C-alpha positions in Angstrom: 0.1 0.0 0.0 2.9 2.4 0.9 4.5 1.7 -2.6 0.9 2.6 -4.3 0.8 5.9 -2.3 4.2 6.8 -3.3 3.6 6.0 -6.9 0.3 7.7 -7.4 0.1 10.5 -4.9 0.8 13.3 -7.5 -1.9 11.9 -9.8 -4.4 11.9 -6.9 -3.7 15.2 -5.9 -3.9 16.6 -9.4 -7.3 14.8 -9.8 -8.8 16.2 -6.4 -7.6 19.7 -7.7 -9.4 19.2 -11.0 -12.6 17.9 -9.1 -12.6 21.0 -6.8 -12.2 23.6 -9.5 -15.0 22.0 -11.5 -17.3 21.7 -8.4 -16.4 25.5 -7.4 -18.0 26.6 -10.7 -21.3 24.7 -10.4 -24.2 24.4 -8.1 -25.3 21.2 -6.2 -27.4 18.8 -8.3 -29.9 18.1 -5.4 -32.6 20.5 -4.8 -32.9 20.3 -1.0 -29.2 20.6 0.1 -25.9 22.5 -0.7 -23.0 22.8 1.8 -21.4 26.1 2.4 -18.3 26.4 0.1 -14.8 26.8 2.0 -13.0 30.0 1.3 -10.2 28.2 -0.3 -12.4 26.6 -2.6 -13.9 30.1 -3.6 -10.5 31.1 -4.8 -10.7 28.7 -7.7 -14.0 30.1 -9.1 -13.4 31.4 -12.8 -16.2 34.2 -12.6 
C-alpha cells in the first residue's frame, strides 16, 4: 500500500484539484441541500 501511495500520490492530488475546480463553478445537483463552500475553494472560481 505504501508503494502505491508513493507512486500515485501526485496523480491523486492533481485529480482532487481538478474536481474541486469543477465543483467550485457549479451548483449542487440536489434540490434540497448545498453545503457552504470553503474560502479556499472560492479562490478557484472562474467568474
